[in-house]
LOLUM-18013 format. One record per residue (C-alpha): residue number from 1; residue in one letter; x, y, z. Coordinates in Angstrom, 2 decimals. Each point is the difference from the previous one (the first is absolute). Example, Ala and Ser with C-alpha at 12.3 -4.5 7.8 and 13.67 -1.06 7.14 Angstrom:
// residues 2
     k   r      east     north        up
     1   a     12.30     -4.50      7.80
     2   s      1.37      3.44     -0.66
This chain:
// residues 335
     k   r      east     north        up
     1   m    -21.28     11.15    -14.92
     2   w     -0.23     -4.21     -0.17
     3   r      3.65      0.02      0.94
     4   r     -0.78      2.27      3.09
     5   l     -3.39     -2.13      1.09
     6   a      2.13     -3.37     -0.33
     7   e      2.22      1.50      2.55
     8   q     -2.35      1.23      2.26
     9   l     -1.66     -3.24      0.35
    10   n      3.39     -2.31     -0.20
    11   h      0.31     -2.01      3.20
    12   e      3.80      0.94      0.41
    13   y     -0.86      3.17      2.78
    14   w     -3.07     -1.87      1.58
    15   p     -0.45      0.81      4.07
    16   w      1.62     -3.26      1.63
    17   w     -3.03     -1.79      2.02
    18   v     -1.71     -0.01     -3.76
    19   f      3.03     -1.85     -1.85
    20   y      0.60     -2.44      3.16
    21   l     -3.79     -1.11      0.15
    22   p      0.61     -2.82     -1.79
    23   v      2.12     -1.39      2.89
    24   l     -2.30      0.77      2.73
    25   p     -1.71     -3.84     -0.33
    26   f      3.34     -1.58     -0.03
    27   y      1.05      1.79      2.90
    28   l     -3.24     -1.08      1.97
    29   y      0.04     -3.37     -1.42
    30   q      3.68     -0.62      1.36
    31   t     -0.33      2.10      3.22
    32   l     -3.14     -2.67      0.46
    33   r      1.83     -3.02     -0.93
    34   q      3.14      0.78      2.51
    35   r     -2.03      1.24      2.42
    36   r      2.71      3.26     -0.08
    37   a     -1.02      3.33     -1.27
    38   a      4.06      0.67      0.04
    39   f      0.60     -2.79     -1.89
    40   f      2.44      1.40     -2.80
    41   t      2.39      1.86      2.31
    42   n      2.10     -3.26      0.43
    43   v      0.62     -0.83     -3.96
    44   n      3.68      1.83      1.01
    45   p      0.92     -0.41      3.43
    46   g      3.38      1.37     -0.58
    47   i     -1.92      3.64     -0.69
    48   d     -1.87      1.17      2.84
    49   m     -3.79     -0.74     -0.19
    50   g      0.93     -1.26     -3.64
    51   g      0.40      3.11     -1.56
    52   f     -3.34      0.85      0.43
    53   f      1.04      3.58      0.90
    54   g      2.15      1.87      2.45
    55   e      2.82     -2.24     -0.74
    56   r      3.62      1.23     -0.13
    57   k      1.79     -0.04     -3.48
    58   q      3.75     -0.04      1.80
    59   d     -1.14     -3.75      1.73
    60   i     -1.39     -0.98     -3.43
    61   y      3.46      1.10     -1.77
    62   a      1.66     -1.63      2.89
    63   q     -1.21     -2.94     -1.62
    64   l      1.52     -0.30     -3.50
    65   p      3.44     -0.55     -0.95
    66   k      2.20      2.93      0.03
    67   g      0.44      1.51     -3.76
    68   s     -3.41     -0.73     -1.00
    69   y     -1.52      3.63      1.00
    70   p      1.62      3.05      0.14
    71   t      2.33      1.51      3.15
    72   t     -2.40      1.05      2.70
    73   c      0.32      2.05      2.76
    74   l     -2.00      0.55      2.98
    75   i     -0.75      3.18      1.55
    76   a     -1.85     -0.12      3.50
    77   a     -2.66      2.85      0.74
    78   g      1.86      3.20      1.81
    79   t      3.16     -0.51     -1.56
    80   p      2.02      3.07     -0.17
    81   p      0.76      2.07     -3.30
    82   g      3.57     -0.94      0.54
    83   d     -0.36     -3.57      0.94
    84   v     -2.47     -0.43     -3.00
    85   l      2.70      1.22     -2.48
    86   d      3.01     -2.22      1.94
    87   a     -2.32     -3.46     -0.15
    88   w     -0.36      0.96     -4.26
    89   r      3.56      0.58     -0.38
    90   a      1.05     -3.03      1.79
    91   s     -2.88     -2.09     -2.29
    92   g      1.84      1.18     -3.13
    93   i     -3.23      0.70     -1.66
    94   a      0.09      2.22     -3.05
    95   f     -2.30      2.55     -1.21
    96   p     -2.69     -0.15     -1.23
    97   l     -1.26     -2.58      2.77
    98   i     -3.31     -0.51      1.40
    99   v     -1.84      0.96      3.89
   100   k     -2.61     -2.04      0.70
   101   p     -1.67     -1.05      3.29
   102   d      1.48     -3.50      1.92
   103   v     -3.87     -0.52      0.44
   104   g     -2.73      1.03     -2.66
   105   e     -2.30     -1.32     -3.28
   106   r     -0.60      1.25     -3.51
   107   g      2.99      2.63     -0.70
   108   e     -0.96      1.96      3.16
   109   g      3.03      2.40      0.62
   110   v      2.21     -1.52     -2.62
   111   t      2.02      2.98     -0.99
   112   v      2.90      0.13     -2.63
   113   v      2.76      2.11      1.15
   114   h      3.07      1.79     -1.57
   115   d      2.13      2.14      2.09
   116   e      0.58      0.22      4.26
   117   e     -2.07      2.61     -0.04
   118   n     -3.44     -2.05     -0.95
   119   l      1.67     -2.71      1.71
   120   l     -0.40      2.06      3.92
   121   r     -3.09      1.03     -1.42
   122   a     -1.83     -2.99     -0.96
   123   l      1.35     -1.76      3.59
   124   v      0.62      2.10      2.47
   125   g     -3.35      0.83      2.15
   126   k     -2.34     -2.53     -1.41
   127   g     -0.52     -2.41      2.91
   128   k      0.38     -2.96     -1.28
   129   d      2.23     -2.61     -0.87
   130   l      1.63      0.58     -3.64
   131   l      2.02     -1.88     -2.22
   132   l      2.95      1.39     -2.43
   133   q     -0.10     -2.08     -2.68
   134   a      2.75     -0.02     -3.49
   135   m     -1.72     -0.01     -2.92
   136   a     -0.64     -3.75     -1.71
   137   p      1.64      0.09     -3.27
   138   g     -1.78     -0.46     -3.10
   139   p     -3.09      2.15     -1.66
   140   a     -2.76     -2.99      0.09
   141   e     -1.78     -0.35      2.88
   142   f     -2.06     -3.44      0.32
   143   a     -2.25     -1.88      2.91
   144   l      0.13     -3.43      0.32
   145   m     -2.60     -1.76      2.45
   146   f      1.19     -3.59      1.30
   147   i     -0.74     -2.72      1.94
   148   v      1.54     -2.69      1.82
   149   d     -0.96     -3.11      0.98
   150   p      0.83     -0.66      3.73
   151   a      0.98     -3.63     -0.62
   152   t      2.11     -0.05     -2.60
   153   r      1.05      3.63      0.07
   154   r     -0.55      0.37     -4.13
   155   v     -0.85      3.26     -1.11
   156   r     -2.86      0.78     -2.62
   157   l      0.40      2.92     -1.73
   158   l     -4.18      1.30      0.03
   159   s      0.36      2.82     -2.14
   160   i      2.00      3.20     -1.59
   161   c     -0.99      3.53     -0.31
   162   g      2.32      2.35     -1.90
   163   k     -0.12      3.79      0.93
   164   r     -0.03      3.48     -2.39
   165   f      0.63      2.63      1.89
   166   l     -1.74      3.33     -0.19
   167   e      1.52      1.73     -2.66
   168   v     -0.71      2.60     -2.79
   169   v      1.36      0.78     -3.36
   170   g      1.36      3.39     -0.95
   171   d     -1.98      2.15     -3.30
   172   g      2.55      2.63      0.41
   173   s     -2.53      2.76      1.06
   174   s     -1.51     -1.52      3.31
   175   t      1.13     -0.44      3.95
   176   v      0.33     -3.04      1.18
   177   r     -3.27      1.02      2.58
   178   d     -2.58      0.69     -3.31
   179   l      1.38     -3.43     -1.77
   180   l     -0.86     -1.74      3.17
   181   a     -3.37      1.90      0.39
   182   r     -1.06     -1.24     -3.41
   183   t     -0.65     -3.53      1.54
   184   r     -1.82     -1.32      2.64
   185   r      3.12     -1.94      1.39
   186   g      2.14      3.10      0.13
   187   a     -2.77      2.40      1.44
   188   r     -0.15     -2.33      3.27
   189   q      3.43      0.87      0.69
   190   l      0.40      3.50     -0.96
   191   s     -0.79      1.37      3.86
   192   r      2.36     -3.15      1.69
   193   l      2.92      0.75     -2.69
   194   a     -0.33      4.01      0.34
   195   e      0.76     -0.74      3.90
   196   v      2.92     -1.97     -1.03
   197   d      1.72      2.31     -2.83
   198   s     -2.22      2.79     -1.31
   199   k      2.97      1.81     -2.43
   200   a      0.04     -3.99     -1.45
   201   l     -3.53      0.60     -1.16
   202   l      0.97      3.04     -1.78
   203   r      2.53     -1.62     -2.23
   204   v     -0.68      0.02     -4.03
   205   p      1.45     -2.99     -1.29
   206   v      0.97      0.18     -3.56
   207   k     -2.48     -2.20     -2.67
   208   g      0.31     -3.74      0.52
   209   e      1.72      0.17      3.01
   210   r     -1.24     -2.28      2.72
   211   v      0.30      1.40      3.49
   212   i     -0.63     -2.49      3.06
   213   a     -2.43      2.18      2.67
   214   e     -0.37     -2.76      2.69
   215   p      3.01     -2.01      0.22
   216   i     -1.78     -2.04      2.98
   217   g     -1.45     -3.41     -1.53
   218   n     -3.03      0.41      2.11
   219   h     -3.67     -0.50     -1.41
   220   c     -1.30      2.94      2.09
   221   r      2.97      1.89     -1.43
   222   g     -1.09     -0.54     -3.77
   223   t      1.97     -2.23     -0.82
   224   i     -1.74     -2.53     -2.30
   225   f     -0.33     -3.62      0.73
   226   q      0.02     -2.84     -2.55
   227   d     -0.35     -3.71     -0.30
   228   a      3.46     -1.29     -0.61
   229   s     -0.53     -3.81      0.08
   230   h      1.71     -0.70     -3.40
   231   l      3.36      0.85      1.74
   232   a     -0.25     -2.99      2.69
   233   t      2.37     -2.79     -1.03
   234   p      2.21     -2.81      1.74
   235   e      2.49      2.29      0.54
   236   l     -1.85      2.69      1.96
   237   n     -1.76     -2.59      2.04
   238   a      3.62     -1.31      1.32
   239   a      1.51      3.70      0.81
   240   l     -3.26      0.34      1.98
   241   d      0.61     -3.70      1.56
   242   a      3.00      1.75      0.69
   243   l     -0.67      3.04      1.39
   244   l     -2.05     -1.78      2.78
   245   t      1.86     -2.92      0.73
   246   d      1.43      1.26      3.24
   247   a     -3.31      1.80      1.01
   248   r     -1.70     -2.80      2.11
   249   g     -3.00      2.07      1.16
   250   i     -1.28      1.33     -3.21
   251   f     -2.36     -1.82     -2.23
   252   y     -2.41      2.63     -1.71
   253   g      0.30      3.13     -1.36
   254   r      1.60      2.46     -2.74
   255   v      3.44      1.19     -0.94
   256   d      0.65      3.36     -1.73
   257   v      2.95     -0.26     -1.70
   258   r      2.67      2.00     -2.46
   259   a      1.03     -1.22     -3.25
   260   e      1.80      1.19     -2.71
   261   d     -2.81     -1.07     -2.88
   262   e     -2.37     -2.80     -0.32
   263   n      2.63     -2.35     -1.57
   264   a      2.19      0.61      3.55
   265   l     -3.64     -0.56      1.64
   266   s     -0.43     -3.24     -1.78
   267   a      3.45     -1.39      0.48
   268   g     -0.03      0.36      3.83
   269   r      2.12      3.12      0.50
   270   f     -1.57      2.92      2.02
   271   t      0.23      1.77      2.63
   272   v     -2.64      0.01      3.51
   273   v     -1.72      3.20      0.85
   274   e     -2.20     -0.98      2.25
   275   l     -1.59     -3.08      1.29
   276   n     -3.69      0.04      1.43
   277   g     -1.94     -2.96      1.80
   278   v     -3.68     -1.22     -0.11
   279   s     -1.65      3.37     -0.45
   280   s      1.87      0.00     -3.64
   281   e     -2.17      0.74     -2.88
   282   p      0.90     -2.07     -3.53
   283   g      0.43      3.60     -1.70
   284   s     -1.15     -1.26     -3.35
   285   v     -4.09      0.59      1.31
   286   y      1.10      3.59     -0.42
   287   d      0.50     -0.33     -3.62
   288   p     -2.55      2.49     -2.09
   289   s      0.18     -2.44     -3.05
   290   w     -2.06     -2.60      2.53
   291   s     -3.48     -0.44      0.26
   292   i     -1.20      0.13      3.44
   293   w     -1.02     -3.51      0.09
   294   r      3.53     -1.35     -1.11
   295   c      1.02      2.02      2.79
   296   w     -1.78     -1.67      2.54
   297   r      0.97     -3.33     -1.14
   298   e      3.44      0.84      0.05
   299   l     -0.27      1.23      3.52
   300   l     -2.13     -2.31      1.56
   301   r      2.01     -2.71     -1.93
   302   h      3.16      1.45      2.32
   303   v     -1.89      0.29      3.64
   304   r     -1.74     -3.26     -0.48
   305   l      3.67     -1.47      0.41
   306   i      0.43      1.77      3.75
   307   g     -2.43     -1.89      1.89
   308   p      1.51     -3.59     -0.96
   309   l      3.07      0.98      0.52
   310   s     -0.99      1.57      3.98
   311   e     -1.11     -3.84      0.85
   312   q      2.75     -1.03     -1.68
   313   l      2.12      1.88      2.44
   314   q     -2.21     -0.36      3.07
   315   q      1.18     -3.53     -0.04
   316   a      3.34      0.41      0.07
   317   g     -0.78      2.26      2.88
   318   h     -0.08      3.58     -0.98
   319   e     -3.36      1.29      1.15
   320   p     -1.63      3.28     -0.68
   321   v     -0.39      2.84      1.79
   322   s     -3.30      0.79      1.66
   323   i     -2.16      2.92     -1.61
   324   l      0.19      1.76      3.21
   325   a      3.29      0.73     -0.41
   326   v     -0.37      0.83     -3.92
   327   l     -2.30      2.54      1.30
   328   q      2.25      1.38      3.17
   329   r      2.79      0.70     -3.42
   330   c     -2.51      1.68     -1.74
   331   v     -0.43      2.63      2.82
   332   v      3.55      0.39      0.35
   333   h      0.70     -0.29     -3.70
   334   f     -2.97      2.65     -1.32
   335   r     -0.17      2.34      3.38
């Protein structure tokens, strides 16, 4: 009973507006100080609106070194099925592969595809540009928050979040569905997973077998986010610095990466999955073992850097967009 009560009270799935209440005074202070309501939109001049939302992933990948991220292929909206298959074959991407929107947030629309039939189902008739992407090597996934000094180009690693994918452990008699239903985290994902692959939920794992129910490392898909700051090393910081050396218009954000294990990450060996801009969150604030006070302190530690960074970049000639432009983007994006 106490465990269930603790799960209900935990901050991990609070409404976003409650979670971000402490940020509001900081935002208002910077708005009044700079007299720019959208001051945050210039912190990444190389990304549309700084990566607030609505940016194209393909444009961000283009700024990263070749080989630092998996092979990626753009499929324009309305591409005929035959051309989709031609583009996939020409890309050299093998199954299984990832399909995701070129413009999207929080893992929305991201799908793992295992064959041609499901590839066409995932791509054709969606009405938006989509990306085919090879699976990044390595079973471990992490999120690295960073900031770059505009004057020195020095990269500072702000935080590391480790991810534990949604999984169940078989007891030899229960289905994957039953095992998921026994936990609050798993139960929240049942209806969505049933739409993706209902047959997989009916499987009965042998006793002790670990089954990953959701291979996409997103918090809203049941992944557990944990503080992994102990993995920070000079080697990891140097690898992040090398990654961002030529990305001249990127100064603040989060790199989601895959690695073989924690040791590989600490040694600076990883593959980029995505790079996100100013709206990035330090994933460790969703660590279920943290108190809400610790989460808020960590969140404020990150976002307090955005205002001074915006001022530095304004002095270098990078102006934020107007609040009107942000509102117009909202209308287009959410209609």
